[in-house]
C-alpha positions as CSV (number, residue, x, y, z in Angstrom):
1,M,45.3,-1.4,-41.8
2,K,43.9,1.9,-40.4
3,N,40.6,1.3,-42.1
4,I,40.4,-2.2,-40.5
5,L,41.0,-0.8,-37.0
6,F,38.5,1.9,-37.6
7,I,35.9,-0.7,-38.7
8,I,36.6,-2.8,-35.7
9,L,36.3,0.2,-33.4
10,I,33.0,1.2,-34.9
11,C,31.7,-2.4,-34.7
12,S,32.7,-2.6,-31.1
13,L,30.9,0.6,-30.2
14,L,27.7,-0.6,-32.0
15,I,27.7,-3.9,-30.3
16,S,28.4,-2.5,-26.8
17,G,25.6,0.0,-27.4
18,C,23.1,-2.8,-28.3
19,T,23.8,-5.0,-25.3
20,E,22.1,-4.8,-22.0
21,S,24.1,-2.7,-19.5
22,D,25.1,-4.1,-16.1
23,D,24.5,-0.6,-14.7
24,I,20.7,-1.2,-14.7
25,K,19.6,-1.8,-11.2
26,K,16.9,-4.4,-10.5
27,V,15.5,-4.7,-7.0
28,E,16.9,-7.8,-5.1
29,K,16.0,-9.0,-1.6
30,G,17.8,-6.7,0.9
31,D,17.8,-3.6,-1.3
32,F,16.5,-0.3,0.2
33,V,13.7,0.9,-2.1
34,S,11.4,3.9,-2.3
35,V,8.1,3.6,-4.1
36,N,5.0,5.7,-4.9
37,Y,1.8,3.7,-4.7
38,T,-1.9,4.0,-4.9
39,G,-4.2,1.4,-3.2
40,T,-7.7,0.7,-4.6
41,L,-10.6,-1.5,-3.6
42,D,-12.4,-3.9,-6.1
43,D,-14.8,-1.1,-7.0
44,G,-11.9,1.3,-7.9
45,T,-12.2,3.5,-4.7
46,V,-8.8,4.8,-3.7
47,F,-8.2,4.2,0.0
48,D,-4.6,5.2,0.3
49,T,-1.7,6.8,-1.7
50,S,1.7,8.2,-1.2
51,M,1.1,11.0,-3.6
52,E,-0.5,14.2,-2.5
53,E,-2.1,15.1,-5.9
54,V,-3.8,11.7,-6.0
55,A,-5.1,12.1,-2.5
56,R,-6.5,15.5,-3.4
57,K,-8.1,14.3,-6.6
58,E,-9.7,11.3,-4.9
59,G,-11.0,13.2,-1.9
60,I,-8.9,11.4,0.7
61,Y,-6.3,14.2,1.3
62,N,-5.3,14.5,5.0
63,S,-3.5,17.8,5.8
64,G,-1.8,16.1,8.8
65,R,-0.1,13.5,6.6
66,H,3.3,14.0,4.9
67,Y,2.9,12.6,1.3
68,E,6.2,10.9,0.2
69,P,7.4,7.7,-1.4
70,L,7.2,4.7,1.0
71,S,10.7,3.4,1.8
72,F,11.6,-0.1,3.0
73,V,14.0,-3.0,2.6
74,A,12.7,-5.4,-0.1
75,G,12.1,-8.9,0.9
76,E,12.3,-8.2,4.7
77,E,8.6,-8.2,5.4
78,Q,8.7,-4.4,6.2
79,A,5.6,-3.9,3.9
80,I,2.5,-5.9,3.3
81,K,3.0,-9.4,2.1
82,G,2.6,-9.4,-1.6
83,F,3.5,-5.7,-1.9
84,D,7.0,-6.5,-0.5
85,D,7.3,-9.4,-3.0
86,A,6.1,-7.3,-5.9
87,V,9.0,-4.9,-6.0
88,I,11.6,-7.7,-6.5
89,G,12.9,-7.4,-10.1
90,M,11.6,-3.9,-10.7
91,E,13.8,-1.1,-12.0
92,V,13.6,2.6,-11.4
93,G,10.6,4.0,-13.3
94,D,8.8,0.6,-13.6
95,V,5.1,0.5,-12.7
96,K,3.5,-2.6,-11.6
97,T,0.0,-3.5,-10.3
98,V,-0.4,-6.2,-7.7
99,V,-3.6,-7.6,-6.3
100,I,-3.4,-8.8,-2.6
101,P,-5.9,-11.0,-1.0
102,P,-7.4,-10.3,2.4
103,E,-5.4,-13.1,4.1
104,N,-2.2,-11.2,3.3
105,V,-3.3,-7.8,4.4
106,Y,-5.9,-7.2,7.2
107,G,-7.3,-10.7,7.3
108,V,-10.8,-12.0,6.7
109,Y,-13.8,-10.3,8.1
110,C,-14.7,-11.8,11.5
111,P,-18.4,-11.5,12.6
112,A,-17.3,-12.3,16.2
113,L,-15.7,-8.9,16.3
114,L,-19.2,-7.2,16.1
115,I,-19.8,-6.0,19.7
116,S,-23.3,-5.0,20.9
117,V,-23.3,-2.5,23.7
118,P,-26.4,-1.2,25.5
119,V,-27.2,2.3,24.2
120,E,-27.6,3.3,27.9
121,D,-23.9,2.7,28.5
122,F,-23.3,5.6,26.0
123,H,-26.0,7.8,27.5
124,S,-24.7,7.4,31.1
125,A,-21.3,8.5,29.8
126,N,-22.8,11.6,28.2
127,I,-21.9,10.2,24.7
128,T,-24.3,10.4,21.8
129,P,-23.4,7.5,19.5
130,V,-23.2,8.3,15.9
131,I,-22.8,5.9,12.9
132,G,-19.1,5.9,11.8
133,Q,-17.9,7.2,15.2
134,K,-14.6,5.6,16.4
135,V,-14.9,4.1,19.9
136,T,-12.9,2.0,22.3
137,T,-14.6,-0.8,24.1
138,Q,-13.4,-3.9,25.9
139,N,-9.8,-2.9,25.0
140,Q,-10.7,-2.9,21.3
141,V,-11.0,0.0,18.9
142,G,-14.0,-0.1,16.5
143,F,-16.5,2.0,14.6
144,I,-20.2,2.3,15.3
145,V,-22.1,0.5,12.5
146,N,-25.7,0.3,13.9
147,I,-27.8,2.1,16.5
148,T,-31.2,0.9,17.8
149,D,-33.3,2.0,20.7
150,K,-31.6,-0.6,22.9
151,N,-28.1,-1.3,21.5
152,V,-25.2,0.1,19.6
153,T,-23.2,-2.2,17.3
154,I,-19.5,-1.7,17.1
155,D,-17.4,-3.3,14.4
156,C,-13.9,-4.1,15.7
157,N,-12.6,-5.6,12.5
158,A,-9.9,-3.6,10.6
159,Q,-11.7,-1.3,8.3
160,L,-10.2,-3.1,5.3
161,A,-10.7,-6.6,6.7
162,G,-12.1,-9.0,4.1
163,K,-11.2,-6.8,1.3
164,T,-9.0,-7.5,-1.7
165,L,-6.6,-4.6,-2.3
166,T,-5.0,-3.5,-5.5
167,F,-1.8,-1.5,-5.5
168,T,-0.2,0.4,-8.3
169,I,3.5,0.6,-7.5
170,E,6.0,2.9,-9.1
171,M,9.7,2.3,-8.4
172,V,11.3,5.7,-7.4
173,S,14.8,4.6,-6.2
174,I,16.9,1.6,-5.4
175,E,19.9,1.5,-3.0
176,K,21.7,-1.8,-3.5
177,A,22.3,-3.9,-0.3
């Protein structure tokens, strides 16, 4: 009788060790999550990351930025559409890559947001225009993309407008709702 109880106990332990535990947390809508991420363009250029070592390696390190995991409530549109959805179902330690089209991020590139300003407007304000310089004009922020003898062209599109973005996401923590 003792042998039978012993065998039943051993079998129970083996079976319980081989079944999926309910303790594994998977992200559901409403959970508070923290993720590390790296964002790249189609050509592989890293444009953003939550990890300092990646930023340093890729030459995008900003000493004024605090590098840490991004935290948000899953499924509540607190992150980029597509990024937010991608974390649903992930577990701590999971790594996922998600490709997000321009429509879900910064929108399509709009040629109407190219503004031409007479170069004289810059000179009369004692400003020497430089390609890549950030400027504010007509209540819009943009970057100088072209300079001729007569005009300065300012692009007021978001810098990543029209770009497909790829994010590699690593789940760091999950707090159930």
